N, CA, C and O atoms as a MOPAC input file, in Angstrom:
PM7 MOZYME 1SCF
protein

 N      0.83400 1    -1.19300 1     0.00000 1
 C      0.00000 1     0.00000 1     0.00000 1
 C      0.88000 1     1.25800 1     0.00000 1
 O      0.60600 1     2.20700 1    -0.73500 1
 N      1.92300 1     1.26300 1     0.81400 1
 C      2.78900 1     2.44600 1     0.87700 1
 C      3.50600 1     2.68100 1    -0.45800 1
 O      3.76700 1     3.82400 1    -0.83500 1
 N      3.82000 1     1.60000 1    -1.16500 1
 C      4.44600 1     1.74700 1    -2.48600 1
 C      3.49500 1     2.42700 1    -3.45200 1
 O      3.88300 1     3.36300 1    -4.15100 1
 N      2.25300 1     1.96600 1    -3.49800 1
 C      1.27100 1     2.57800 1    -4.39700 1
 C      0.97400 1     4.02100 1    -4.01800 1
 O      0.77900 1     4.86400 1    -4.89200 1
 N      0.93700 1     4.31200 1    -2.72200 1
 C      0.73400 1     5.69700 1    -2.28500 1
 C      1.86300 1     6.58200 1    -2.80100 1
 O      1.61900 1     7.68200 1    -3.29700 1
 N      3.08800 1     6.10300 1    -2.68400 1
 C      4.24100 1     6.87900 1    -3.15800 1
 C      4.17600 1     7.07900 1    -4.66600 1
 O      4.43100 1     8.17800 1    -5.15800 1
 N      3.83500 1     6.02500 1    -5.40000 1
 C      3.76000 1     6.10400 1    -6.85800 1
 C      2.70000 1     7.10400 1    -7.29300 1
 O      2.95800 1     7.95100 1    -8.14900 1
 N      1.51800 1     7.01600 1    -6.71500 1
 C      0.45200 1     7.93500 1    -7.10500 1
 C      0.76700 1     9.37300 1    -6.71400 1
 O      0.43600 1    10.29900 1    -7.45400 1
 N      1.38800 1     9.56800 1    -5.58200 1
 C      1.79600 1    10.91400 1    -5.18000 1
 C      2.79200 1    11.48200 1    -6.19100 1
 O      2.66400 1    12.63200 1    -6.61000 1
 N      3.76500 1    10.69300 1    -6.57700 1
 C      4.74200 1    11.13300 1    -7.57000 1
 C      4.07900 1    11.40500 1    -8.91600 1
 O      4.31900 1    12.44200 1    -9.53400 1
 N      3.25100 1    10.47700 1    -9.36300 1
 C      2.61500 1    10.61100 1   -10.67500 1
 C      1.68800 1    11.82200 1   -10.73900 1
 O      1.71700 1    12.57700 1   -11.71000 1
 N      0.87700 1    12.00400 1    -9.71900 1
 C     -0.08800 1    13.10800 1    -9.73900 1
 C      0.57300 1    14.47300 1    -9.60900 1
 O     -0.01700 1    15.48700 1    -9.98300 1
 N      1.79400 1    14.50800 1    -9.08300 1
 C      2.52500 1    15.77200 1    -8.95700 1
 C      3.63100 1    15.92400 1    -9.99300 1
 O      4.44500 1    16.84300 1    -9.90400 1
 N      3.66200 1    15.03200 1   -10.96700 1
 C      4.71700 1    15.05600 1   -11.98000 1
 C      4.58900 1    16.26200 1   -12.89000 1
 O      3.50200 1    16.60800 1   -13.35300 1
 N      5.72300 1    16.89100 1   -13.13300 1
 C      5.77100 1    17.98900 1   -14.10100 1
 C      6.44400 1    17.52700 1   -15.39300 1
 O      6.20400 1    18.09300 1   -16.45900 1
 N      7.28800 1    16.49400 1   -15.29200 1
 C      7.89600 1    15.87300 1   -16.45800 1
 C      8.40800 1    14.49100 1   -16.09000 1
 O      8.46500 1    14.12400 1   -14.91700 1
 N      8.77600 1    13.73900 1   -17.10100 1
 C      9.18600 1    12.35500 1   -16.91600 1
 C     10.48700 1    12.24300 1   -16.12600 1
 O     10.52900 1    11.58500 1   -15.08600 1
 N     11.53700 1    12.87700 1   -16.61000 1
 C     12.87700 1    12.66600 1   -16.07200 1
 C     13.02600 1    13.07600 1   -14.60700 1
 O     13.57900 1    12.31700 1   -13.81200 1
 N     12.55300 1    14.23400 1   -14.24900 1
 C     12.67900 1    14.68600 1   -12.86100 1
 C     11.84000 1    13.82800 1   -11.90700 1
 O     12.23500 1    13.59800 1   -10.76400 1
 N     10.69800 1    13.36300 1   -12.37300 1
 C      9.85700 1    12.52500 1   -11.52000 1
 C     10.50400 1    11.16100 1   -11.28200 1
 O     10.41800 1    10.61900 1   -10.18000 1
 N     11.14700 1    10.60900 1   -12.30300 1
 C     11.86900 1     9.34900 1   -12.12400 1
 C     12.99300 1     9.51800 1   -11.10800 1
 O     13.19800 1     8.65900 1   -10.25100 1
 N     13.71100 1    10.61700 1   -11.20600 1
 C     14.78400 1    10.87100 1   -10.24000 1
 C     14.23200 1    10.97700 1    -8.81900 1
 O     14.83900 1    10.46700 1    -7.87700 1
 N     13.10200 1    11.62900 1    -8.66500 1
 C     12.46900 1    11.71600 1    -7.34400 1
 C     12.07600 1    10.32900 1    -6.84300 1
 O     12.25200 1    10.02100 1    -5.66400 1
 N     11.54800 1     9.49600 1    -7.72800 1
 C     11.09200 1     8.16100 1    -7.33800 1
 C     12.25000 1     7.30100 1    -6.84400 1
 O     12.12200 1     6.60800 1    -5.83500 1
 N     13.37000 1     7.34100 1    -7.54400 1
 C     14.47700 1     6.47200 1    -7.14000 1
 C     15.27200 1     7.04500 1    -5.97900 1
 O     16.09500 1     6.34800 1    -5.38600 1
 N     15.03700 1     8.29600 1    -5.65300 1
 C     15.71700 1     8.88800 1    -4.50100 1
 C     14.90600 1     8.79300 1    -3.21100 1
 O     15.35000 1     9.26200 1    -2.16300 1
 N     13.72000 1     8.18800 1    -3.28300 1
 C     12.95000 1     7.94600 1    -2.06800 1
 C     13.63900 1     6.86100 1    -1.25800 1
 O     14.38900 1     6.05300 1    -1.80500 1
 N     13.38800 1     6.84300 1     0.02700 1
 C     13.97200 1     5.77800 1     0.85000 1
 C     13.12700 1     4.52300 1     0.75800 1
 O     12.05500 1     4.52800 1     0.15300 1
 N     13.60500 1     3.46000 1     1.35200 1
 C     12.93600 1     2.15900 1     1.40600 1
 C     12.97800 1     1.43900 1     0.06400 1
 O     14.06500 1     1.16300 1    -0.44300 1
 N     11.84800 1     1.13500 1    -0.51400 1
 C     11.72300 1     0.24700 1    -1.67000 1
 C     11.83900 1     1.02100 1    -2.98400 1
 O     10.89000 1     1.05800 1    -3.76700 1
 N     12.99700 1     1.63700 1    -3.22800 1
 C     13.13200 1     2.53300 1    -4.37100 1
 C     13.07100 1     1.82800 1    -5.71100 1
 O     12.60100 1     2.41500 1    -6.68600 1
 N     13.53300 1     0.57800 1    -5.79300 1
 C     13.48500 1    -0.10500 1    -7.08400 1
 C     12.04800 1    -0.37700 1    -7.51100 1
 O     11.71700 1    -0.24300 1    -8.68900 1
 N     11.20300 1    -0.75300 1    -6.57400 1
 C      9.79800 1    -1.01700 1    -6.90200 1
 C      9.06100 1     0.28700 1    -7.19700 1
 O      8.31900 1     0.37700 1    -8.17500 1
 N      9.26500 1     1.28700 1    -6.35800 1
 C      8.61700 1     2.59300 1    -6.58500 1
 C      9.06800 1     3.16700 1    -7.92600 1
 O      8.25100 1     3.67400 1    -8.69600 1
 N     10.36000 1     3.08500 1    -8.20100 1
 C     10.88800 1     3.59600 1    -9.46500 1
 C     10.32600 1     2.86700 1   -10.67000 1
 O      9.97700 1     3.49400 1   -11.67000 1
 N     10.23300 1     1.54000 1   -10.58200 1
 C      9.74000 1     0.75100 1   -11.70800 1
 C      8.26200 1     1.03000 1   -11.99900 1
 O      7.87500 1     1.19500 1   -13.15600 1
 N      7.44800 1     1.08000 1   -10.95800 1
 C      6.01700 1     1.32600 1   -11.16300 1
 C      5.78500 1     2.75700 1   -11.64400 1
 O      4.97500 1     2.99200 1   -12.54100 1
 N      6.49700 1     3.70900 1   -11.04900 1
 C      6.37200 1     5.10800 1   -11.47200 1
 C      6.79200 1     5.25300 1   -12.92200 1
 O      6.12600 1     5.93800 1   -13.69900 1
 N      7.89300 1     4.61300 1   -13.29100 1
 C      8.37800 1     4.68200 1   -14.67000 1
 C      7.35200 1     4.12100 1   -15.63600 1
 O      7.15200 1     4.66800 1   -16.72000 1
 N      6.70400 1     3.03700 1   -15.25200 1
 C      5.68100 1     2.44700 1   -16.11200 1
 C      4.52900 1     3.39900 1   -16.37500 1
 O      4.10300 1     3.56900 1   -17.51700 1
 N      4.02700 1     4.01900 1   -15.31900 1
 C      2.92700 1     4.98300 1   -15.48700 1
 C      3.35300 1     6.19700 1   -16.28600 1
 O      2.63500 1     6.64900 1   -17.17800 1
 N      4.53100 1     6.72700 1   -15.96300 1
 C      5.01600 1     7.90500 1   -16.68600 1
 C      5.30500 1     7.58400 1   -18.14400 1
 O      5.07000 1     8.40700 1   -19.02900 1
 N      5.82000 1     6.37900 1   -18.38700 1
 C      6.09100 1     5.96900 1   -19.75400 1
 C      4.83200 1     5.91400 1   -20.59600 1
 O      4.83200 1     6.32300 1   -21.75700 1
 N      3.76300 1     5.40800 1   -20.00900 1
 C      2.48000 1     5.37100 1   -20.71200 1
 C      1.96700 1     6.78900 1   -20.94600 1
 O      1.46700 1     7.10200 1   -22.02700 1
 N      2.08900 1     7.63500 1   -19.94600 1
 C      1.53900 1     8.98800 1   -20.01800 1
 C      2.36000 1     9.90600 1   -20.93400 1
 O      1.80200 1    10.59000 1   -21.79200 1
 N      3.68700 1     9.91700 1   -20.75000 1
 C      4.53800 1    10.84100 1   -21.50300 1
 C      5.11600 1    10.24100 1   -22.78400 1
 O      5.45500 1    10.98200 1   -23.70700 1
 N      5.23400 1     8.93100 1   -22.85800 1
 C      5.80400 1     8.28000 1   -24.03400 1
 C      7.32100 1     8.18000 1   -23.96500 1
 O      7.97000 1     8.85600 1   -23.16700 1
 N      7.86100 1     7.33300 1   -24.80900 1
 C      9.29500 1     7.05200 1   -24.77600 1
 C     10.13600 1     8.24600 1   -25.22200 1
 O     11.29600 1     8.36200 1   -24.82600 1
 N      9.58000 1     9.11700 1   -26.02300 1
 C     10.34400 1    10.26800 1   -26.50300 1
 C     10.69300 1    11.25400 1   -25.39800 1
 O     11.56000 1    12.10900 1   -25.57800 1
 N     10.02600 1    11.14100 1   -24.26100 1
 C     10.30800 1    12.06000 1   -23.16300 1
 C     11.48900 1    11.60000 1   -22.30700 1
 O     11.95900 1    12.34700 1   -21.44800 1
 N     11.96900 1    10.37600 1   -22.53700 1
 C     13.08600 1     9.84900 1   -21.77000 1
 C     14.40000 1    10.38100 1   -22.31400 1
 O     14.57600 1    10.48300 1   -23.52800 1
 N     15.31400 1    10.71900 1   -21.43000 1
 C     16.62900 1    11.20600 1   -21.85200 1
 C     17.32000 1    10.18200 1   -22.74000 1
 O     17.31200 1     8.98500 1   -22.45100 1
 N     17.91700 1    10.66600 1   -23.82200 1
 C     18.62900 1     9.77900 1   -24.73900 1
 C     19.75000 1     9.03000 1   -24.03200 1
 O     19.98700 1     7.85500 1   -24.31100 1
 N     20.43500 1     9.70100 1   -23.12400 1
 C     21.54400 1     9.04900 1   -22.40800 1
 C     21.04100 1     7.88400 1   -21.56100 1
 O     21.75800 1     6.90200 1   -21.37300 1
 N     19.82600 1     7.98400 1   -21.05500 1
 C     19.25800 1     6.88700 1   -20.27800 1
 C     18.90600 1     5.72000 1   -21.19500 1
 O     19.15600 1     4.56200 1   -20.85900 1
 N     18.32800 1     6.02600 1   -22.35000 1
 C     17.93600 1     4.97100 1   -23.27900 1
 C     19.15100 1     4.18100 1   -23.74500 1
 O     19.10600 1     2.95400 1   -23.83400 1
 N     20.23400 1     4.88700 1   -24.04000 1
 C     21.43000 1     4.23400 1   -24.56600 1
 C     22.05800 1     3.28100 1   -23.56200 1
 O     22.80800 1     2.38500 1   -23.94900 1
 N     21.76700 1     3.45500 1   -22.29300 1
 C     22.33000 1     2.57900 1   -21.27100 1
 C     21.54300 1     1.28100 1   -21.10300 1
 O     22.02200 1     0.34500 1   -20.46300 1
 N     20.34700 1     1.22100 1   -21.66900 1
 C     19.53800 1     0.01600 1   -21.55200 1
 C     20.11000 1    -1.09500 1   -22.42800 1
 O     20.44000 1    -0.87400 1   -23.59300 1
 N     20.21900 1    -2.26100 1   -21.86900 1
 C     20.68500 1    -3.40400 1   -22.64300 1
 C     19.64500 1    -3.76300 1   -23.69100 1
 O     18.44700 1    -3.79500 1   -23.41100 1
 N     20.11400 1    -4.03000 1   -24.88700 1
 C     19.26100 1    -4.45300 1   -26.00900 1
 C     18.12500 1    -3.46800 1   -26.25900 1
 O     16.99000 1    -3.87400 1   -26.51000 1
 N     18.42400 1    -2.19700 1   -26.19300 1
 C     17.41300 1    -1.14800 1   -26.35300 1
 C     16.67300 1    -1.28900 1   -27.68100 1
 O     15.44200 1    -1.28900 1   -27.70800 1
 N     17.41600 1    -1.40900 1   -28.78100 1
 C     16.78100 1    -1.48300 1   -30.10100 1
 C     15.88000 1    -2.70800 1   -30.22200 1
 O     14.81500 1    -2.63600 1   -30.83500 1
 N     16.29400 1    -3.81200 1   -29.65100 1
 C     15.47400 1    -5.02500 1   -29.66700 1
 C     14.16800 1    -4.79000 1   -28.90500 1
 O     13.10000 1    -5.19500 1   -29.36300 1
 N     14.25300 1    -4.14800 1   -27.76100 1
 C     13.05600 1    -3.87700 1   -26.95900 1
 C     12.10000 1    -2.94300 1   -27.68900 1
 O     10.88400 1    -3.13300 1   -27.65400 1
 N     12.65700 1    -1.93900 1   -28.34700 1
 C     11.81500 1    -1.01300 1   -29.11200 1
 C     11.11800 1    -1.75100 1   -30.24900 1
 O      9.94000 1    -1.51200 1   -30.51400 1
 N     11.84600 1    -2.65500 1   -30.92800 1
 C     11.21900 1    -3.39700 1   -32.02600 1
 C     10.09400 1    -4.30100 1   -31.51100 1
 O      9.07500 1    -4.46100 1   -32.18300 1
 N     10.26900 1    -4.89100 1   -30.32700 1
 C      9.18900 1    -5.69800 1   -29.74300 1
 C      7.96700 1    -4.84300 1   -29.44300 1
 O      6.83800 1    -5.25300 1   -29.71100 1
 N      8.18600 1    -3.66400 1   -28.89100 1
 C      7.06500 1    -2.76000 1   -28.59300 1
 C      6.36400 1    -2.33200 1   -29.87500 1
 O      5.13600 1    -2.24600 1   -29.91200 1
 N      7.13800 1    -2.06300 1   -30.93100 1
 C      6.54100 1    -1.69500 1   -32.21500 1
 C      5.67000 1    -2.82000 1   -32.76400 1
 O      4.57100 1    -2.57700 1   -33.26200 1
 N      6.16800 1    -4.05500 1   -32.67200 1
 C      5.38700 1    -5.20600 1   -33.13500 1
 C      4.11300 1    -5.35800 1   -32.32700 1
 O      3.04800 1    -5.62600 1   -32.88200 1
 N      4.21800 1    -5.18900 1   -31.02500 1
 C      3.04900 1    -5.28800 1   -30.15200 1
 C      2.02600 1    -4.20700 1   -30.50000 1
 O      0.82500 1    -4.47300 1   -30.55600 1
 N      2.50900 1    -2.99500 1   -30.73000 1
 C      1.62700 1    -1.88300 1   -31.08800 1
 C      0.90300 1    -2.16200 1   -32.40600 1
 O     -0.29200 1    -1.89000 1   -32.52700 1
 N      1.61700 1    -2.69900 1   -33.38400 1
 C      0.98600 1    -3.03800 1   -34.66700 1
 C     -0.07700 1    -4.10800 1   -34.47800 1
 O     -1.14300 1    -4.04400 1   -35.08900 1
 N      0.20900 1    -5.08500 1   -33.63800 1
 C     -0.75300 1    -6.15200 1   -33.36200 1
 C     -2.01900 1    -5.59500 1   -32.71800 1
 O     -3.13400 1    -5.95600 1   -33.09600 1
 N     -1.83000 1    -4.71400 1   -31.74200 1
 C     -2.98600 1    -4.10500 1   -31.07200 1
 C     -3.79900 1    -3.28300 1   -32.06000 1
 O     -5.02600 1    -3.37800 1   -32.08500 1
 N     -3.13000 1    -2.48400 1   -32.86800 1
 C     -3.83600 1    -1.64700 1   -33.82500 1
 C     -4.53100 1    -2.47200 1   -34.89000 1
 O     -5.57700 1    -2.06500 1   -35.39600 1
 N     -3.97900 1    -3.61300 1   -35.24000 1
 C     -4.59400 1    -4.49400 1   -36.22900 1
 C     -5.95100 1    -5.00600 1   -35.74400 1
 O     -6.90100 1    -5.09400 1   -36.52200 1
 N     -6.03500 1    -5.33700 1   -34.47300 1
 C     -7.28400 1    -5.87800 1   -33.93400 1
 C     -8.18400 1    -4.80600 1   -33.31900 1
 O     -9.25900 1    -5.10700 1   -32.79900 1
 N     -7.73600 1    -3.56800 1   -33.38500 1
 C     -8.49300 1    -2.47300 1   -32.79300 1
 C     -9.39400 1    -1.76600 1   -33.80700 1
 O    -10.01700 1    -0.75200 1   -33.48900 1
 N     -9.45800 1    -2.28200 1   -34.97900 1
 C    -10.27900 1    -1.74100 1   -36.06500 1
 C    -10.17300 1    -0.26500 1   -36.08800 1
 O    -10.79200 1     0.38500 1   -36.93200 1

């Protein structure tokens, strides 16, 4: 419950993606979980283009992950008439 409270507080007070992620991972206690859930919500809301390029480049297999998301998006749009 405390994790979700922290995530929603961060998300509802977010002014942008990058600074909110930094706030999430700088919280005490369960920062990896708070950061991951916050990132998921912010990613949906702001989109991948709002993420710092330097952060994206550090992700392992970034291009592969993007191609999987693109395929998934095409699949969803195909059945979404």
